[in-house]
C-alpha positions, 0 to 999 in steps of 0.5 A: 209900745202898742197894746191891743185888747184880746177878745178872749181876755181882759189882759193886754197882748204885747207885740213881739219884743225886738231886742237889738244886737248887744255889746260884745260882752254879751253873747246874744239877746233875742226876742221870741219871733212870730214863728212861735205862738204869741203869749198874752202879757199884762200891761205891767209886764210890758211896760217894765220889760220894754223900759228894761230893754231901753235901759239895757241898750244904754248899758245901764245893766244894774238898772236894767236888772231891776226893771227885768225883776219888776217885769218878772214879778208882774208876770212870773215864769216868762223864760224870755224875761228870765234869760234877760235877767241872766244876761244882766247878771253876766254884765254885772259880774255875777256869772255864777248866779247867771248860770243858775238863772239860765238853768231855771229858764230851761226848766220853764222852756226846755227848748229855749235855745238862747238859754242853752247857748248862754249856759254853755258859754258859762260852763265852757268858761268854767272848764266844763267843756263836755257839759258846754258841748251838750248845751251848744248841741241843744241850742243848735237843735232848738234854734230852728224853733226861734231863729235865735241864737244865730247859727253862726254864733252857736256853731262857732261856740260849739267849734270853740268848745270842741277845739278846747276838748281836743276834738279839732277834726269835729270842729273843722266839720262844724266850721266848714258848714259855717263857712259855706253858709257865710259865703252866701252873705256879701257882708260876712266877715272872714273871722271864721274862715281864718280861724278854720284855716288855723285849725286845719293847719293844726290838724295837718291839713295845710291844703285846706288851710291854704285854700281858705286863705286864697279866697280872702281879701288882703284887708279882710278881718280875719280876727274880730275887730283886727286886720290880719293879712291872709297873704302873709299866712298863706306863705307860712302854709306853703312850706308844708305843701311844697318846697318854696325852693320849687318855685325859685331854683328852676330859674337859676342858671347853675341848677337849670343848665346842669340838670338839662345837660345831664338829662340830655346826655343821659337820655341820649345814652339810653336811646343808643342802649335801647333803640326803638324803646318807649323810654319812660321817665319818672320826675320826682318832686320837680313840679314837672319841669324836669319831666318836660325836659326829659321828653324834649330830650327823647323820652316818650312818656313821663310820670310826675310825682308831686305832693298830694295837693289838688291845687298844685295838681290843677296848676301843674296840669295847666303848666303842662298844657301851656307847654304843649303836653297832654295827659298821654305824655305826662301823667301826674301822681302823688307821693306820700310826703309823710314817709321817710322815703315818699317815693318808696311806693313807686315800684314801677320800672322806669328807664330814667328817674330824675330827682330834683335837689332843692335843699342840701337837707334833701341830699342824703335821702335822695342819694340813698334812693337813687342808689336803690334805683340804680341797683334795679337797673334804672338810670338816675339824675343825679348819679352820685354825691359827696360831702365836702369839708374845709376848715377856715379862719374868719374874724367875722364869724368869730366876732358874730358868735363869740358873745363874751362875758362882758357886754357894755360894761356888765358881767353876764357870766351868770346868764350862761356860757355862750361860747359853750352853748353855740358849739351845739348848733350849726349855722347856715351862711352864704360863704361867698359873702363871708370874708374868710381864709381857707386853712386846709385842703377841701376834702371830699368824702363819698356818701355811703348810702348804708349810713343811717339817714338819722345821722351817724357817719361812722368815720374819722375825717382828716383835713390837712392844713395848708395855711397857717392861721386860727381855726374858727369854723368847719364848713361843709356842703354837698357836691353832686355828680348829675351824670353825663359829666355834669357836676352841681356844687352846693358850695360857695358861689356868688349866685348865693343859691345855697347856704353852707353849714358852718360849725364854730370851733373853740380850741380854748386858745387863739394859737394858730395851726401850722402848715402840715398839721391836721384837723381831725373830725370825729363822729359826724352828727347830722340832724334835721329840723322838723320840716326836714328843710334844713340839715345840720352837719357837725362833729362831736369832737375836733382835734388839732394834731401837730405835724411833727409829733402826731399828737393831739395838742388841742381838742374842741368838744361840741358838748351836745349835752351842755346847757344853752342859756339862749335855747338855740336862738342863734340870733341872740349871739349876734344881738348880745354882741351888737355894739350899735344896738346896745349903745343906742339903748344906753344913750336913750336911757341916759337921756331920760332917766332921772334920780326919781324915775321908775323904769319898766323893762319889758322882755328883759332877757339877760337884764341888760337894758334894766341894768342900763337904766339902773346905771343911769340913775333910776330910782327903781327898775321893774324888769318883766320876763315871760320865760321863768328860766331866763328870768331866774338867770336875769336875777343872778346877772343883776345880783352879780353886777350889784343892782339887785336892790334897784331891779326887781325881776317879775316873771310873766307876760306884761299883760298879766302884770298889774300895777298898784298897791299890793301888786307885784309892781306896786307903783306905775312907771315913768319910763318904759323900755323894750326891745321887742322888735323883729324883722318887721318893726311890729312883728313881735307885737311891740305896739300892742305891748306898749299900748297895754303898758301905757293903759295899765302900767305907766303914769300919764305922759310916761316916756317910751324907749323907743318912742316912735318908729316907722316902716320904710320901703323901696321899690326894687328890681331883682337882678337875680330872679331866682331869689324870688318865688314865681315865674315870668310869663313866657320862657324862663331859664329852663326854656319852659313857661311855668307862669301858670303856677303863679296864681296859686302863690302868695306874693311871697315875703322873705327875710333877706340880708339884702346885700346878698341879693342882686338888686337895683333900687328903682325909687328913693326910700319912702315911709310906709307907716309911722307909729307914735307909741305914746298914742293909742294903737289902732287895734283894727290895723292900718291901710293907706294908698300911696304914689311913689315916683320912679327914679331909675328905669327897670322892672319893678319886681318887689318892695323892700321893707325895713324900719328905723326906731327913734330912741330919743335925743341926747347931746349928740343928736337923735338916737336912731336904730336903722335896719336898712340896706346900708346897715350891718343887718344887710350883710351879716348872716344870722344877724338878729334883724334883717330886711324883708322882700315882698314880690309885687309882680312876677314878671316885673312892671316896666318903669321909667324915671318920672313915672309914678306907681301907686299901691295899697299898704296894709299893716295889722300891727304885726306885719306890713304888706303892699299891693300894686294898684293896677 
């Protein structure tokens, strides 16, 4: 450090001290820059302070604290030195003392921005958010005097405080300003933009959330030091902005051909009835393609009603222009998507109103709406609709939904009555792929538009039995009369456009129904999920009425008020009855458990894996379960099976559990077992969970079950293009070019049971990512680029993902759980695992054998993502 003698004093002037960036554990360290009036310092202060800075940067905070105290004694009352003392106190775990030190620094200089900021951080950590907010505001006010703390840091701290206070709208304003400032910097990360996107989604502004993510790269750091894939998050927001089916079904022949024929017939009829009239059409929620078909059929003007999203409006305008339509032909209007009837404000008189039907859940509301429009004298497409019902026998559905009281030799009765619980729910299945026998007539019930759309159809429905068999389920769907003699059924069909409602029936015995008996359905109940994308049609009571006596011989009670041990997660029923999965874990544990083994089971659920470990001979098992209610049920199951002295159930998340003397888990484990795997291998954060356990809860060299896993892929051609969102360039099935929508769409990932989709493999199976769970996790994430040889001519539309997990080895060989196209998870609706399909190119890249394709792969320790290298 250089010293210079002042002309006016015998003291030495210290050059402005530069304090380098500090570790993440400290908020900010900064020095007084030249823009402030420089202060004269004595030599003793300068020597101690600069030495303290060197030691601080070496992270010896205790020694640095002593040196800063020396500097303060040499020259008391310098706020910069006082703040550094506070920062060192924070780093040595003395936050309460540091808070007082920052307050003292502000007495010395009430405009010392860094002291305001660091005091705010401590107050916020103490839950004193209102006081912290004032500190952050003062820091932002005073930082203009010093340039520190960085605006980004102070603004982000203020926004975080506002979020904690519930003032999310205010937080978004702060962060929007911050994002604009950071966008100027080419080196800026994307943490703030991603955070703002999350908050915008929480405050019901998915449009802005989506647009923020559109501008982020696939490999952007959306969380501090962690890869987070923006395109995956975009797909989550899209469903609240526009029905994803909007970008699927216009390509489907059954949908497109039916609507087009009905529109042509209806418009031709209107032309005859109103010769010379300027026919006007309203297109409700079809993203414009039905309006264009109506104009082609003879209408002169159209109004497209879309959800209020500027990005959608911009791309729809491009679609209209690319198909030769101007604003004078088609005008774009918004509808209020949050209303029960979002088109209620569209009171203009149109000659024709067309309402797109994409999901069965939308049918009751649409039919109610069109009846009202018909009463006003307007023609409509669709014209009317009906509910279709039938009773079926299906061994597949029975096996999948009957999780018995015994699983792998353990009695799970104490966990709950699964057979009763599932009665409260309706599944959605592609019945064309489910092996079943129809036992009754398919009954048609016209939908009475006076019915309450919240759900009650007050009538009794009889299904005459036409075939002897055991009733396993009631299946329902909608059929639509589009008009002009065109029908559109949402029932079972090999194209798998729509799933059907399936309600499981439990009559209490396996006795069959006989021909001419009756299945009587009482009090139809319909419910919608929060997004109204799925509707659940079910019956509170189902009677088996004998043909001869007319008496009710058996009754199914839906038991809507009964307890559900699995909290509505229907895939749990399939998981509990998945013999292959259960046997693999049983084998894996038997292969490694020794008499002195301490086993840790993370996410124990019913306690099944913990009991397997105990049965294999473990000395003791610690079973962790985050849900307190499920943890208590697990204790009952374990006691009922006689393992309560060998298994201790710990309530909480694994990262909150500590191991050691005096802790809930008194010793570390030799073996850890977990089944926290989702449709993507790591989608339930299994690697993060195991990595944390390896560091804190396991002995060195502990065995993990599973010990390894890999994400697997295959490039495919989608032979049924309506199964993927997006449009090919040029004319599609509807003879319109809708490809201008594609730039606004993320490369959609969807969970699929791939054997229900028509596809052609174009490559051999290849590995995307391999994970050895005994090795430390790469917390940043993983990226790589690979080249894959093509083995089949076709068009590459997508990549198919699945995974396998290695649970060890026994005398029979490697113990592998595999979830690919040949597994049961590729065929079974509501299977607890599935495959994932991600679009790579909407048009499909033409490929030939021996050709190679290159693409980038990303994995953020949660999900995987692929991107073609052009």
